[in-house]
Every structure is written in C-alpha cells, then in structure tokens.
DSSP file (Angstrom, degrees, kcal/mol; ACC not computed):
  #  RESIDUE AA STRUCTURE BP1 BP2  ACC     N-H-->O    O-->H-N    N-H-->O    O-->H-N    TCO  KAPPA ALPHA  PHI   PSI    X-CA   Y-CA   Z-CA
    1    1 A M              0   0    0      0, 0.0     2,-0.4     0, 0.0     0, 0.0   0.000 360.0 360.0 360.0 135.7    0.0    0.0    0.0
    2    2 A V        -     0   0    0      1,-0.0     2,-1.0     2,-0.0     3,-0.1  -0.700 360.0-128.4 -86.4 133.6    1.3    3.5   -0.9
    3    3 A N        +     0   0    0     -2,-0.4     4,-0.3     1,-0.2     3,-0.2  -0.727  35.9 166.3 -85.1 105.0    1.3    6.0    1.9
    4    4 A T     >  +     0   0    0     -2,-1.0     4,-2.0     1,-0.2     5,-0.2   0.516  55.7  88.2 -94.4  -7.0   -0.5    9.0    0.5
    5    5 A T  H  > S+     0   0    0      1,-0.2     4,-3.0     2,-0.2     5,-0.2   0.903  84.2  53.0 -61.5 -42.7   -1.0   10.7    3.8
    6    6 A S  H  > S+     0   0    0      1,-0.2     4,-1.4     2,-0.2    -1,-0.2   0.889 110.4  47.3 -63.2 -37.9    2.4   12.5    3.7
    7    7 A S  H  > S+     0   0    0     -4,-0.3     4,-0.6     2,-0.2    -1,-0.2   0.855 113.2  49.2 -71.2 -33.0    1.6   14.0    0.3
    8    8 A I  H >< S+     0   0    0     -4,-2.0     3,-0.9     1,-0.2    -2,-0.2   0.927 110.6  50.2 -68.0 -44.7   -1.8   15.1    1.5
    9    9 A K  H 3< S+     0   0    0     -4,-3.0    -2,-0.2     1,-0.2    -1,-0.2   0.803 110.5  50.2 -64.9 -29.2   -0.5   16.7    4.6
   10   10 A S  H 3< S+     0   0    0     -4,-1.4    -1,-0.2    -5,-0.2    -2,-0.2   0.572  87.7 102.0 -88.9  -8.2    2.1   18.6    2.7
   11   11 A Q  S << S-     0   0    0     -3,-0.9     5,-0.1    -4,-0.6    -3,-0.0  -0.424  87.3 -88.6 -75.7 152.9   -0.2   20.1    0.1
   12   12 A P    >   -     0   0    0      0, 0.0     3,-1.9     0, 0.0     4,-0.5  -0.283  29.0-127.7 -59.8 141.1   -1.4   23.7    0.5
   13   13 A I  G >  S+     0   0    0      1,-0.3     3,-1.5     2,-0.2    50,-0.1   0.837 106.6  69.4 -58.2 -33.2   -4.5   24.1    2.6
   14   14 A A  G 3  S+     0   0    0      1,-0.3    -1,-0.3    46,-0.0    46,-0.1   0.722 105.2  40.9 -60.1 -20.4   -6.0   26.2   -0.3
   15   15 A Q  G <  S+     0   0    0     -3,-1.9    -1,-0.3    45,-0.1    -2,-0.2   0.453  86.7 120.1-104.7  -3.0   -6.2   22.9   -2.3
   16   16 A Y    <   -     0   0    0     -3,-1.5     2,-0.2    -4,-0.5    44,-0.1  -0.381  43.8-170.8 -66.8 137.2   -7.3   20.7    0.6
   17   17 A S     >  -     0   0    0     -2,-0.1     4,-1.9     1,-0.1     5,-0.1  -0.745  40.4-104.2-124.9 171.1  -10.7   19.0   -0.1
   18   18 A F  H  > S+     0   0    0     -2,-0.2     4,-2.2     1,-0.2     5,-0.1   0.867 123.3  55.6 -60.7 -36.3  -13.3   16.9    1.7
   19   19 A E  H  > S+     0   0    0      2,-0.2     4,-2.3     1,-0.2    -1,-0.2   0.866 103.4  53.8 -66.1 -35.7  -11.9   13.9   -0.2
   20   20 A D  H  > S+     0   0    0      2,-0.2     4,-2.4     1,-0.2    -1,-0.2   0.914 107.4  51.7 -62.6 -41.6   -8.4   14.7    1.1
   21   21 A Y  H  X S+     0   0    0     -4,-1.9     4,-2.9     1,-0.2    -2,-0.2   0.934 108.7  50.9 -58.1 -45.7   -9.9   14.6    4.6
   22   22 A K  H  X S+     0   0    0     -4,-2.2     4,-2.8     1,-0.2    -2,-0.2   0.904 108.8  51.0 -60.7 -42.2  -11.5   11.2    3.9
   23   23 A K  H  X S+     0   0    0     -4,-2.3     4,-2.1     2,-0.2    -1,-0.2   0.925 112.6  45.7 -61.5 -44.8   -8.2    9.8    2.7
   24   24 A E  H  X S+     0   0    0     -4,-2.4     4,-2.6     2,-0.2    -2,-0.2   0.912 112.3  52.0 -63.8 -41.8   -6.4   11.0    5.8
   25   25 A C  H  X S+     0   0    0     -4,-2.9     4,-2.9     1,-0.2     5,-0.2   0.929 109.4  48.9 -59.5 -47.0   -9.2    9.6    8.0
   26   26 A L  H  X S+     0   0    0     -4,-2.8     4,-2.4     1,-0.2    -1,-0.2   0.887 110.8  51.0 -62.1 -39.1   -9.0    6.2    6.3
   27   27 A Q  H  X S+     0   0    0     -4,-2.1     4,-2.4     2,-0.2    -2,-0.2   0.935 112.6  45.4 -64.0 -45.9   -5.3    6.2    6.8
   28   28 A R  H  X S+     0   0    0     -4,-2.6     4,-1.6     2,-0.2    -2,-0.2   0.925 113.5  49.7 -62.9 -44.3   -5.6    7.0   10.5
   29   29 A A  H  <>S+     0   0    0     -4,-2.9     5,-2.4     1,-0.2    -1,-0.2   0.892 111.4  49.1 -62.9 -40.1   -8.4    4.5   11.0
   30   30 A T  H ><5S+     0   0    0     -4,-2.4     3,-1.7     1,-0.2    -1,-0.2   0.907 108.9  52.6 -65.0 -42.1   -6.3    1.8    9.2
   31   31 A N  H 3<5S+     0   0    0     -4,-2.4    -1,-0.2     1,-0.3    -2,-0.2   0.808 106.2  54.5 -62.9 -29.1   -3.4    2.6   11.5
   32   32 A E  T 3<5S-     0   0    0     -4,-1.6    -1,-0.3    -5,-0.2    -2,-0.2   0.350 119.1-114.6 -86.6   6.0   -5.7    2.2   14.5
   33   33 A K  T < 5 +     0   0    0     -3,-1.7    -3,-0.2     1,-0.2    -2,-0.1   0.731  57.4 160.2  69.9  25.9   -6.6   -1.3   13.2
   34   34 A L      < -     0   0    0     -5,-2.4    -1,-0.2     1,-0.1    -2,-0.0  -0.543  51.1 -99.8 -71.4 144.2  -10.2   -0.6   12.5
   35   35 A P     >  -     0   0    0      0, 0.0     4,-2.7     0, 0.0     3,-0.4  -0.367  34.9-113.6 -60.2 145.9  -11.8   -3.1   10.0
   36   36 A P  H  > S+     0   0    0      0, 0.0     4,-2.4     0, 0.0     5,-0.2   0.850 115.3  50.3 -53.7 -40.1  -11.9   -1.6    6.5
   37   37 A D  H  > S+     0   0    0      2,-0.2     4,-2.1     1,-0.2     5,-0.1   0.886 112.6  46.7 -68.7 -36.3  -15.8   -1.5    6.4
   38   38 A V  H  > S+     0   0    0     -3,-0.4     4,-2.8     2,-0.2     5,-0.2   0.916 112.4  50.3 -68.6 -43.5  -15.9    0.3    9.8
   39   39 A A  H  X S+     0   0    0     -4,-2.7     4,-2.7     1,-0.2     5,-0.3   0.918 110.8  49.6 -59.8 -44.4  -13.2    2.7    8.8
   40   40 A Q  H  X S+     0   0    0     -4,-2.4     4,-2.5    -5,-0.2     5,-0.2   0.928 112.8  46.4 -61.3 -46.5  -15.1    3.5    5.5
   41   41 A D  H  X S+     0   0    0     -4,-2.1     4,-2.4     2,-0.2    -2,-0.2   0.928 113.8  48.6 -62.1 -45.9  -18.4    4.1    7.4
   42   42 A L  H  X S+     0   0    0     -4,-2.8     4,-2.5     1,-0.2     5,-0.2   0.936 114.9  43.7 -59.8 -48.9  -16.7    6.3   10.0
   43   43 A C  H  X S+     0   0    0     -4,-2.7     4,-2.3     1,-0.2     5,-0.2   0.869 113.3  50.6 -70.5 -36.8  -14.9    8.4    7.5
   44   44 A N  H  X S+     0   0    0     -4,-2.5     4,-2.5    -5,-0.3    -1,-0.2   0.925 111.8  49.4 -63.0 -43.3  -17.9    8.8    5.2
   45   45 A C  H  X S+     0   0    0     -4,-2.4     4,-2.1    -5,-0.2    -2,-0.2   0.947 114.0  43.0 -62.5 -49.9  -20.0    9.8    8.1
   46   46 A T  H  X S+     0   0    0     -4,-2.5     4,-2.5     1,-0.2    -1,-0.2   0.904 114.1  51.1 -66.4 -39.2  -17.6   12.4    9.4
   47   47 A M  H  X S+     0   0    0     -4,-2.3     4,-2.7    -5,-0.2    -1,-0.2   0.927 110.8  48.9 -61.7 -43.9  -16.9   13.8    5.9
   48   48 A N  H  X S+     0   0    0     -4,-2.5     4,-2.0     2,-0.2    -1,-0.2   0.867 109.7  52.2 -64.9 -35.9  -20.6   14.1    5.2
   49   49 A Q  H  X S+     0   0    0     -4,-2.1     4,-1.4     2,-0.2    -1,-0.2   0.934 111.1  46.6 -64.5 -45.7  -21.1   15.9    8.6
   50   50 A F  H  X S+     0   0    0     -4,-2.5     4,-2.4     1,-0.2     3,-0.4   0.931 112.0  51.5 -60.5 -44.7  -18.3   18.4    7.7
   51   51 A R  H  < S+     0   0    0     -4,-2.7    -1,-0.2     1,-0.2    -2,-0.2   0.876 110.8  48.0 -59.6 -38.4  -19.8   18.9    4.2
   52   52 A S  H  < S+     0   0    0     -4,-2.0    -1,-0.2     1,-0.2    -2,-0.2   0.742 120.2  36.6 -76.7 -22.1  -23.2   19.6    5.6
   53   53 A Q  H  < S+     0   0    0     -4,-1.4     2,-0.4    -3,-0.4    -2,-0.2   0.687 115.5  43.8-104.2 -21.1  -22.0   22.1    8.2
   54   54 A Y     <  -     0   0    0     -4,-2.4    -1,-0.1    -5,-0.2     2,-0.1  -0.956  68.6-127.7-133.0 143.9  -19.2   24.0    6.5
   55   55 A S     >  -     0   0    0     -2,-0.4     4,-2.6     1,-0.1     5,-0.2  -0.362  44.6-101.8 -71.3 167.2  -18.4   25.5    3.2
   56   56 A I  H  > S+     0   0    0      1,-0.2     4,-2.3     2,-0.2     5,-0.1   0.879 124.6  50.8 -62.5 -36.6  -15.1   24.4    1.6
   57   57 A D  H  > S+     0   0    0      2,-0.2     4,-1.8     1,-0.2    -1,-0.2   0.908 111.0  47.4 -67.8 -41.2  -13.4   27.6    2.7
   58   58 A E  H  > S+     0   0    0      2,-0.2     4,-2.1     1,-0.2    -2,-0.2   0.907 112.3  50.9 -63.5 -41.2  -14.6   27.2    6.3
   59   59 A F  H  X S+     0   0    0     -4,-2.6     4,-2.5     1,-0.2    -2,-0.2   0.915 108.0  51.6 -62.9 -43.8  -13.5   23.6    6.3
   60   60 A R  H  X S+     0   0    0     -4,-2.3     4,-2.5     1,-0.2    -1,-0.2   0.874 107.6  53.3 -62.3 -36.8  -10.1   24.6    5.1
   61   61 A T  H  X S+     0   0    0     -4,-1.8     4,-2.4     2,-0.2    -1,-0.2   0.915 109.4  48.6 -63.1 -42.9   -9.8   27.1    7.9
   62   62 A L  H  X S+     0   0    0     -4,-2.1     4,-2.5     2,-0.2    -2,-0.2   0.914 111.4  49.7 -62.0 -43.2  -10.6   24.4   10.4
   63   63 A V  H  X S+     0   0    0     -4,-2.5     4,-2.6     2,-0.2    -2,-0.2   0.923 110.2  50.5 -61.8 -44.4   -8.1   22.0    8.9
   64   64 A Q  H  X S+     0   0    0     -4,-2.5     4,-1.9     1,-0.2    -2,-0.2   0.927 111.7  47.1 -61.2 -45.7   -5.4   24.8    9.0
   65   65 A K  H  X S+     0   0    0     -4,-2.4     4,-2.3     1,-0.2    -1,-0.2   0.904 111.7  51.9 -62.0 -41.5   -6.2   25.5   12.7
   66   66 A S  H  X S+     0   0    0     -4,-2.5     4,-2.4     1,-0.2    -2,-0.2   0.909 108.7  49.6 -62.0 -43.6   -6.1   21.7   13.4
   67   67 A K  H  X S+     0   0    0     -4,-2.6     4,-1.1     2,-0.2    -1,-0.2   0.864 110.3  51.1 -66.2 -35.7   -2.7   21.3   11.8
   68   68 A I  H  X S+     0   0    0     -4,-1.9     4,-0.7    -5,-0.2     3,-0.4   0.929 111.1  48.0 -65.2 -45.2   -1.3   24.3   13.7
   69   69 A I  H >< S+     0   0    0     -4,-2.3     3,-0.9     1,-0.2    -2,-0.2   0.896 108.6  54.4 -62.7 -40.9   -2.5   22.8   17.0
   70   70 A Q  H 3< S+     0   0    0     -4,-2.4    -1,-0.2     1,-0.2    -2,-0.2   0.785 106.2  53.1 -64.4 -26.8   -1.1   19.4   16.1
   71   71 A Q  H 3< S+     0   0    0     -4,-1.1    -1,-0.2    -3,-0.4    -2,-0.2   0.643  87.9  99.3 -83.9 -15.1    2.4   20.9   15.6
   72   72 A Q  S << S-     0   0    0     -3,-0.9     2,-0.0    -4,-0.7    -3,-0.0  -0.468  84.9-104.0 -74.3 142.8    2.4   22.6   19.0
   73   73 A P        -     0   0    0      0, 0.0     2,-0.4     0, 0.0    -1,-0.1  -0.359  33.5-128.0 -64.7 144.3    4.4   20.9   21.7
   74   74 A R              0   0    0      1,-0.1    -4,-0.0    -4,-0.1    -3,-0.0  -0.750 360.0 360.0 -95.6 141.7    2.3   19.1   24.3
   75   75 A H              0   0    0     -2,-0.4    -1,-0.1     0, 0.0     0, 0.0   0.420 360.0 360.0 -98.1 360.0    2.9   19.8   28.0
C-alpha cells in the first residue's frame, strides 16, 4: 500500500478537499486497526457531517487550525 498521507499533509491548505480529509481519515483508521468497512463508514459519516455544516473555505480554515494545534508541543 502506498502511503499518500504525507503528500496530502504537505499540500497547500487552499487545495485541501473533503476527499483529502476522507483519505487522511481512512489512513488513521487503518493505522488504528479498524476493520476496513468500519473505517469506511466512520470516515464517510464524518466527511458528510463536515460537508453539511461547512463551506469548503470554512472547512479549510478548520483544517489549518487543526494542523497548527497538532504541531504545537504538548505539555
């Protein structure tokens, strides 16, 4: 399996899409050993929730904030 997560994470936020979120979600779920069907259901559900609540620009802002928080050192 090719690891596409690193290329997704390094792409500019301005190009980040709901589908990119789903790909990252599936990668994380797979890494956490969720069965493929459960991972697919989980990621589809969360992606659809984001789509229904946020415009693509709002979503990209959330992603950007999330990535900044993830990079901060934990105490």
